C-alpha positions as CSV (number, residue, x, y, z in Angstrom):
1,M,0.0,0.0,0.0
2,E,1.2,3.5,-0.8
3,N,0.4,6.7,1.1
4,I,-2.0,4.9,3.4
5,T,-2.4,5.9,7.1
6,V,-4.4,4.4,10.0
7,R,-6.8,7.2,9.5
8,D,-7.5,6.0,5.9
9,L,-8.0,2.5,7.2
10,V,-10.5,3.7,9.8
11,E,-12.4,5.5,7.0
12,A,-12.2,2.5,4.7
13,T,-13.5,0.0,7.3
14,N,-16.0,2.3,9.0
15,G,-14.1,1.3,12.1
16,T,-13.2,2.9,15.4
17,L,-9.6,3.9,16.5
18,L,-9.3,2.5,20.0
19,C,-5.8,3.8,20.6
20,G,-2.6,4.9,18.9
21,D,-1.7,7.6,16.3
22,E,-4.1,8.0,13.4
23,H,-1.2,9.3,11.3
24,T,0.7,6.1,11.5
25,V,1.7,5.0,8.0
26,V,0.8,1.4,6.9
27,S,2.6,-0.2,4.0
28,D,1.3,-3.8,3.8
29,I,-1.2,-6.2,5.2
30,C,-0.2,-9.3,7.1
31,I,-2.5,-12.2,8.3
32,D,0.3,-14.4,9.7
33,S,2.0,-13.2,12.8
34,K,5.1,-15.3,12.0
35,S,5.8,-13.3,8.8
36,V,4.9,-9.8,10.0
37,K,7.1,-6.9,8.9
38,E,7.6,-3.3,10.0
39,G,4.9,-1.1,8.6
40,D,2.3,-3.9,8.4
41,I,-1.2,-3.8,9.7
42,F,-2.0,-7.2,11.2
43,V,-5.4,-8.5,10.2
44,P,-6.4,-11.3,12.6
45,I,-8.7,-13.7,10.7
46,I,-11.0,-16.0,12.6
47,G,-10.6,-19.4,11.0
48,E,-12.3,-22.7,11.4
49,R,-9.6,-23.9,13.8
50,V,-7.7,-20.7,15.0
51,D,-8.8,-17.2,16.0
52,A,-5.8,-15.1,15.1
53,H,-6.7,-12.4,17.7
54,R,-4.6,-14.4,20.1
55,F,-1.5,-13.4,18.2
56,I,-2.2,-9.6,18.1
57,E,0.3,-8.8,20.9
58,Q,3.0,-10.9,19.3
59,A,2.4,-9.3,15.9
60,L,2.5,-5.8,17.3
61,E,6.1,-6.3,18.5
62,I,6.9,-5.6,14.8
63,A,3.7,-4.5,13.0
64,A,2.6,-0.9,12.9
65,A,-1.1,-1.5,13.7
66,T,-3.8,-4.1,14.0
67,L,-7.4,-4.6,13.3
68,T,-9.6,-6.3,15.9
69,S,-13.2,-7.4,16.3
70,E,-12.8,-8.6,19.9
71,H,-11.5,-5.6,21.8
72,F,-13.8,-2.8,23.0
73,A,-11.2,-0.8,24.9
74,V,-7.4,-1.0,25.0
75,S,-4.5,1.1,26.0
76,A,-1.5,0.6,23.8
77,S,1.1,2.6,22.0
78,K,0.3,1.2,18.6
79,P,-3.1,1.7,16.8
80,Y,-6.0,-0.8,17.3
81,I,-8.8,-0.4,14.8
82,K,-12.1,-1.9,16.0
83,V,-14.2,-3.4,13.2
84,K,-17.3,-5.7,13.2
85,D,-15.6,-8.4,11.1
86,T,-11.9,-8.5,10.3
87,G,-12.4,-10.6,7.1
88,K,-15.0,-8.1,5.7
89,A,-12.7,-5.2,6.8
90,L,-9.9,-6.7,4.8
91,Q,-12.1,-6.5,1.7
92,D,-13.2,-3.0,2.6
93,I,-9.5,-1.9,2.7
94,A,-8.9,-3.6,-0.7
95,A,-12.0,-1.8,-2.2
96,Y,-10.6,1.5,-0.8
97,V,-7.3,0.9,-2.4
98,R,-8.9,-0.2,-5.7
99,R,-10.8,3.1,-6.0
100,R,-7.4,4.9,-5.9
101,L,-5.9,2.7,-8.6
102,Q,-6.3,3.9,-12.2
103,I,-4.8,0.9,-14.0
104,P,-6.7,-1.8,-15.8
105,I,-6.9,-5.3,-14.2
106,V,-7.2,-8.7,-15.9
107,A,-9.2,-11.2,-13.7
108,V,-8.6,-14.8,-14.4
109,T,-10.9,-17.7,-13.3
110,G,-12.0,-21.2,-14.4
111,S,-12.1,-24.7,-13.1
112,V,-8.7,-25.7,-14.5
113,G,-5.7,-23.8,-15.7
114,K,-6.2,-20.5,-13.7
115,T,-2.6,-20.2,-12.5
116,T,-0.9,-21.1,-15.8
117,T,-3.3,-18.9,-17.8
118,R,-2.7,-16.0,-15.4
119,N,1.1,-16.6,-15.6
120,M,1.1,-16.7,-19.4
121,I,-1.0,-13.5,-19.6
122,A,1.4,-11.7,-17.3
123,T,4.3,-13.0,-19.4
124,A,2.8,-11.7,-22.6
125,L,2.0,-8.3,-21.1
126,R,5.5,-7.9,-19.7
127,S,6.9,-7.7,-23.2
128,Q,5.8,-4.0,-23.1
129,K,4.3,-3.2,-19.7
130,Q,5.1,-3.1,-16.0
131,V,2.8,-5.9,-14.7
132,F,1.6,-6.8,-11.2
133,E,0.7,-10.5,-11.0
134,T,-1.0,-12.6,-8.2
135,Q,1.7,-14.0,-5.9
136,K,1.8,-17.6,-5.0
137,N,-1.8,-18.9,-4.8
138,F,-3.4,-15.8,-3.3
139,N,-6.7,-16.2,-5.2
140,S,-9.2,-16.5,-2.4
141,Q,-11.6,-14.2,-0.5
142,I,-8.5,-13.3,1.7
143,G,-5.8,-13.6,-0.9
144,V,-7.3,-11.3,-3.6
145,P,-7.8,-8.3,-1.3
146,I,-4.2,-8.6,-0.2
147,M,-3.0,-8.7,-3.8
148,L,-5.1,-5.6,-4.6
149,T,-3.4,-3.7,-1.9
150,R,0.1,-4.6,-3.2
151,I,-0.4,-3.1,-6.6
152,S,2.0,-0.1,-6.8
153,S,1.9,3.2,-8.7
154,A,4.7,1.9,-11.0
155,D,2.5,-0.9,-12.3
156,E,0.7,-0.3,-15.6
157,I,-1.6,-3.3,-15.5
158,A,-2.4,-6.2,-13.1
159,V,-3.3,-9.8,-13.6
160,L,-5.2,-11.3,-10.7
161,E,-6.3,-14.9,-10.3
162,C,-9.8,-15.4,-8.7
163,G,-10.7,-18.7,-7.2
164,M,-13.7,-20.0,-5.3
165,S,-15.0,-22.8,-3.2
166,E,-18.6,-21.7,-2.6
167,E,-21.4,-20.0,-4.4
168,G,-21.2,-16.2,-4.6
169,Q,-17.5,-15.8,-4.0
170,I,-16.6,-14.9,-7.6
171,H,-19.2,-12.1,-7.6
172,I,-17.6,-10.7,-4.4
173,L,-14.1,-10.8,-6.0
174,S,-15.2,-9.3,-9.2
175,D,-16.9,-6.4,-7.4
176,L,-13.6,-5.8,-5.5
177,V,-11.3,-6.2,-8.5
178,K,-13.4,-4.2,-11.0
179,P,-11.7,-5.9,-14.0
180,K,-11.3,-4.3,-17.4
181,Y,-10.7,-7.7,-18.8
182,A,-11.9,-11.1,-17.6
183,V,-10.8,-14.6,-18.7
184,V,-12.6,-17.9,-18.0
185,S,-10.4,-20.9,-18.8
186,T,-12.7,-23.9,-18.4
187,I,-15.9,-25.2,-16.8
188,G,-15.0,-28.5,-15.1
189,V,-16.3,-30.4,-12.1
190,A,-13.9,-29.1,-9.4
191,H,-16.1,-28.0,-6.5
192,I,-19.1,-29.8,-7.9
193,E,-19.6,-31.3,-4.4
194,Q,-20.5,-27.8,-3.2
195,L,-22.2,-26.4,-6.4
196,K,-24.0,-29.7,-7.4
197,T,-24.0,-29.1,-11.2
198,Q,-21.7,-27.9,-14.0
199,E,-24.4,-25.4,-14.9
200,N,-24.1,-23.9,-11.4
201,I,-20.3,-23.9,-11.7
202,R,-20.5,-22.0,-15.1
203,K,-22.9,-19.5,-13.6
204,E,-20.5,-18.9,-10.7
205,K,-17.4,-18.6,-13.0
206,L,-19.2,-16.2,-15.4
207,S,-20.1,-13.9,-12.5
208,I,-16.5,-12.7,-13.0
209,I,-18.1,-10.1,-15.3
210,D,-20.4,-8.7,-12.5
211,G,-17.8,-6.0,-11.6
212,M,-16.4,-5.6,-15.1
213,S,-16.4,-2.1,-16.7
214,P,-19.0,-1.6,-19.5
215,D,-16.3,-1.3,-22.1
216,G,-14.5,-4.4,-20.8
217,V,-13.9,-7.7,-22.7
218,L,-14.6,-11.3,-21.5
219,F,-12.3,-13.9,-23.0
220,L,-13.7,-17.4,-23.2
221,N,-12.3,-20.8,-24.2
222,G,-14.1,-21.8,-27.3
223,N,-13.0,-25.4,-27.0
224,D,-15.0,-25.7,-23.8
225,K,-18.5,-26.8,-24.8
226,M,-20.2,-25.1,-21.8
227,L,-18.5,-21.8,-22.6
228,A,-19.2,-22.0,-26.3
229,E,-22.9,-22.4,-25.5
230,V,-23.1,-18.9,-23.9
231,K,-21.9,-17.1,-27.1
232,D,-25.3,-15.4,-27.7
233,S,-26.6,-15.2,-24.1
234,L,-24.2,-12.6,-22.6
235,T,-24.5,-8.9,-23.1
236,C,-20.9,-8.0,-22.6
237,N,-18.1,-7.9,-25.2
238,I,-16.9,-11.5,-25.8
239,C,-13.7,-12.7,-27.4
240,Y,-13.3,-16.4,-28.0
241,Y,-10.0,-18.2,-28.1
242,G,-9.3,-21.9,-29.0
243,T,-8.7,-24.1,-32.0
244,E,-12.2,-23.9,-33.5
245,E,-12.4,-22.1,-36.8
246,W,-15.0,-19.6,-35.5
247,C,-12.8,-18.5,-32.5
248,D,-11.6,-14.9,-32.7
249,Y,-8.1,-16.0,-31.8
250,R,-7.2,-19.6,-32.7
251,A,-4.2,-22.0,-32.8
252,E,-3.5,-23.8,-36.0
253,N,-0.8,-26.3,-37.1
254,I,-0.1,-27.5,-33.5
255,Q,3.0,-29.7,-33.2
256,F,4.9,-31.1,-30.3
257,D,8.6,-31.8,-30.5
258,K,11.4,-32.3,-28.0
259,G,9.5,-30.9,-25.0
260,R,8.2,-27.9,-26.8
261,S,4.9,-26.9,-28.5
262,Y,4.7,-25.1,-31.9
263,F,1.7,-23.5,-33.5
264,D,0.4,-20.6,-35.5
265,C,-1.8,-18.0,-33.7
266,V,-4.4,-16.6,-36.1
267,H,-6.5,-13.5,-35.6
268,G,-8.3,-12.1,-38.6
269,D,-5.7,-11.8,-41.4
270,E,-2.8,-11.9,-38.9
271,R,-0.8,-15.2,-38.4
272,V,2.1,-15.4,-35.9
273,A,4.3,-18.5,-35.4
274,V,4.6,-19.3,-31.7
275,E,7.2,-21.5,-30.0
276,L,6.1,-22.5,-26.5
277,S,8.6,-24.0,-24.0
278,V,6.0,-26.4,-22.4
279,L,3.9,-29.3,-23.7
280,G,0.2,-30.0,-24.0
281,Q,-2.7,-28.7,-26.0
282,H,-4.2,-27.2,-22.8
283,N,-1.0,-25.0,-22.6
284,V,-1.4,-24.0,-26.2
285,L,-4.9,-22.8,-25.4
286,N,-3.6,-20.9,-22.3
287,C,-1.0,-19.3,-24.5
288,V,-3.6,-18.3,-27.1
289,A,-5.6,-16.7,-24.3
290,A,-2.6,-14.7,-23.3
291,L,-1.9,-13.5,-26.8
292,A,-5.5,-12.5,-27.2
293,V,-5.4,-10.4,-24.0
294,A,-2.1,-8.8,-25.0
295,D,-3.3,-8.0,-28.5
296,T,-6.4,-6.4,-27.1
297,C,-4.2,-4.3,-24.7
298,G,-2.3,-3.0,-27.7
299,I,0.7,-5.3,-27.7
300,P,1.5,-6.7,-31.1
301,M,1.0,-10.5,-31.2
302,D,4.5,-11.1,-32.6
303,V,6.0,-9.2,-29.8
304,A,4.0,-11.0,-27.1
305,A,4.7,-14.4,-28.8
306,G,8.4,-13.9,-28.5
307,T,8.2,-14.3,-24.7
308,F,7.0,-17.9,-24.7
309,A,10.1,-19.6,-26.0
310,Y,11.5,-19.1,-22.5
311,F,8.3,-19.5,-20.5
312,H,8.5,-21.5,-17.2
313,G,5.2,-22.7,-15.8
314,L,4.4,-22.7,-12.1
315,R,2.5,-26.0,-12.0
316,Q,3.8,-28.9,-14.2
317,T,7.6,-29.4,-13.7
318,I,9.8,-31.8,-15.6
319,I,12.5,-33.1,-13.4
320,Q,15.3,-35.0,-15.2
321,L,17.3,-37.0,-12.8
322,E,20.8,-37.6,-14.2
323,N,21.4,-41.2,-15.3
324,R,17.9,-42.0,-13.9
325,F,14.3,-41.5,-14.9
326,T,12.4,-38.3,-15.6
327,I,9.6,-37.1,-13.3
328,L,6.6,-35.0,-14.5
329,D,5.6,-33.4,-11.2
330,D,2.0,-32.1,-11.4
331,T,1.1,-32.7,-7.7
332,Y,-0.4,-29.3,-6.9
333,N,-4.0,-30.5,-7.3
334,A,-6.2,-32.6,-9.4
335,S,-9.5,-32.7,-11.2
336,P,-10.7,-35.0,-14.1
337,D,-9.8,-32.3,-16.7
338,S,-6.4,-31.4,-15.3
339,M,-5.6,-35.1,-14.9
340,K,-6.4,-35.8,-18.6
341,A,-4.3,-32.7,-19.5
342,S,-1.3,-34.0,-17.5
343,L,-1.7,-37.5,-19.1
344,D,-1.5,-35.8,-22.5
345,V,1.7,-34.1,-21.6
346,L,3.1,-37.5,-20.3
347,C,2.4,-38.9,-23.8
348,H,4.0,-36.0,-25.6
349,I,7.3,-36.4,-23.7
350,E,9.6,-38.4,-26.1
351,T,11.0,-41.6,-24.8
352,E,11.9,-45.0,-26.1
353,S,11.3,-46.5,-22.6
354,K,8.3,-46.7,-20.3
355,R,5.6,-44.1,-19.5
356,V,4.3,-44.6,-16.0
357,A,1.3,-42.7,-14.5
358,V,1.1,-42.5,-10.7
359,L,-2.3,-41.1,-9.8
360,G,-4.1,-40.4,-6.5
361,D,-7.6,-39.7,-5.4
362,M,-9.4,-36.6,-6.7
363,F,-11.4,-34.8,-4.0
364,E,-14.5,-32.6,-4.0
365,L,-16.3,-34.5,-6.8
366,G,-19.5,-35.2,-4.9
367,E,-21.7,-38.2,-5.2
368,D,-20.4,-39.0,-8.8
369,S,-16.8,-39.2,-7.7
370,Q,-16.4,-42.9,-8.6
371,Q,-17.7,-42.2,-12.1
372,Y,-15.4,-39.3,-12.6
373,H,-12.4,-41.5,-11.6
374,Y,-13.6,-44.3,-13.9
375,E,-13.8,-41.8,-16.8
376,V,-10.1,-40.9,-16.3
377,G,-9.4,-44.6,-16.5
378,M,-11.3,-44.8,-19.8
379,Y,-9.2,-41.9,-21.1
380,I,-6.0,-43.7,-20.1
381,S,-7.0,-46.8,-21.9
382,E,-6.7,-45.0,-25.2
383,L,-3.2,-43.6,-24.5
384,P,0.3,-45.0,-25.0
385,I,0.9,-45.5,-21.3
386,D,2.8,-48.6,-20.2
387,E,2.0,-48.7,-16.5
388,L,-0.5,-47.2,-14.1
389,V,0.1,-47.0,-10.3
390,V,-2.9,-45.7,-8.2
391,V,-2.9,-44.6,-4.6
392,G,-6.2,-44.2,-2.6
393,E,-9.6,-45.8,-2.6
394,Q,-11.2,-43.6,-5.2
395,A,-8.3,-44.0,-7.6
396,K,-9.0,-47.7,-7.7
397,F,-11.9,-46.8,-10.1
398,I,-9.3,-45.4,-12.5
399,S,-7.5,-48.8,-12.5
400,Q,-10.8,-50.6,-12.8
401,A,-11.6,-48.8,-16.0
402,V,-8.2,-49.4,-17.5
403,R,-8.3,-53.1,-16.5
404,E,-11.7,-53.5,-18.3
405,H,-10.6,-51.6,-21.5
406,N,-6.9,-52.1,-22.0
407,S,-5.2,-55.3,-20.7
408,A,-1.9,-54.2,-22.2
409,I,-1.4,-51.5,-19.5
410,R,0.2,-52.9,-16.3
411,I,-1.7,-51.9,-13.2
412,C,-0.6,-51.7,-9.5
413,E,-2.8,-50.5,-6.6
414,M,-1.0,-49.0,-3.6
415,S,-2.3,-48.3,-0.1
416,D,-0.1,-45.2,0.5
417,N,2.7,-43.0,-0.9
418,E,5.6,-44.8,0.7
419,E,4.5,-48.1,-0.7
420,A,4.2,-46.5,-4.1
421,V,7.7,-45.1,-3.9
422,M,9.2,-48.5,-2.9
423,Y,7.5,-50.1,-5.9
424,L,8.5,-47.4,-8.3
425,L,12.2,-47.5,-7.2
426,G,12.1,-51.2,-8.1
427,I,10.7,-50.9,-11.6
428,L,11.8,-47.5,-13.0
429,M,14.7,-47.6,-15.4
430,P,16.8,-44.9,-17.1
431,E,14.8,-43.1,-19.9
432,D,11.5,-43.9,-18.1
433,V,9.1,-41.0,-17.6
434,V,6.8,-41.0,-14.6
435,L,3.8,-38.6,-14.0
436,V,2.8,-38.0,-10.4
437,K,-0.6,-36.3,-9.8
438,G,-3.4,-36.3,-7.3
439,S,-5.4,-33.9,-5.1
440,N,-3.6,-31.9,-2.5
441,G,-5.0,-33.9,0.3
442,M,-3.2,-37.0,-1.1
443,H,0.2,-35.4,-0.5
444,M,1.5,-36.8,-3.8
445,N,4.4,-34.3,-3.6
446,E,5.9,-36.8,-1.0
447,I,6.3,-39.3,-3.8
448,V,8.2,-36.8,-5.9
449,Q,10.5,-35.8,-3.0
450,M,11.2,-39.4,-2.1
451,L,11.9,-40.4,-5.7
452,Q,14.4,-37.5,-6.0
453,Q,16.2,-38.6,-2.9
């Protein structure tokens, strides 16, 4: 935050200053007392397990000020700002800061591919602009407000990732962010346990336009059937990207070679050759989205395209162990769509040896979870994969489908990560490629770490 005082924060939150100097300057927001810095205002969030108000005194040993919803009177040298709800106050502060910002913001959401798409858009924009980008995975009701407050006067444009876990959350974030541009990557089944249907998920994701400026543009993935269907039902400006001939920006002549993707990005009469340093058609689509946003922002496509030959993604990581096997680490999270995309990347990695998929349970898929796992297995049965290793109870439905549709793929079912590692160390050979993927709760990153060791 720039040029923000405690007095400004009292105004922004409609709070009450219980003590301290209202002219105290505040430079950043902190919600973790262990990482507090000088100049921070500490925002104690009341979580499901911990009420961070208990850490206020510890935080104020370094922080400049604090919010509180539990104090009614206090005598201290540093400012305490009394608010009704610290979480809501955090959003109020972000809204106050957003009103002072004059730059356009790109909001990115979707069931799959948010982080990579956001990262690619920022990469394309950086070819000619000073860009602020969401840090780490700060895409929640708490994370997005913090990101808004960290945009500086030196930034010319910002790219913010917006995530959700419950109905109504994207609307709140859109109203805070006030995007000039919005991107929806896919409509999948992540969070279907909470939202019940894909139609509800689509409605939630498309509410990203609720706070969009009237002259803004919504970018949609034309390869996603559920997004293609809304072409004529939305009143805002829409730009489609994908591989379909009717898309405004489309990828043609897609090829994969030696760990890289090559394609032509076509828009009207313009055709630009693109070299992308990561594999997978889903990444090609993410790249086309980035080029579409950059072009709309006035950056020539050929200039933006030049940044992707050296692009390094934040999710899928290829780890080549010297004189050993290669690991495709995609353990951040998993849904049916992202799992299929990772399997495609595994099959695009060139090798004359084995391709092994190590897959764990996918969570939050609701009452049809078994069917979604089974469908992933059906997908695998059509791919050039030599061996499947599954971990978890739900993942057994992946192996069941493979067993029923492709007897050539070797299948092993493991009870935990350690057992999977012991098995893999016994069968993996030099030149083998192994994909590791599952939901965060399966801690599949442990498998990657143990394999590296």
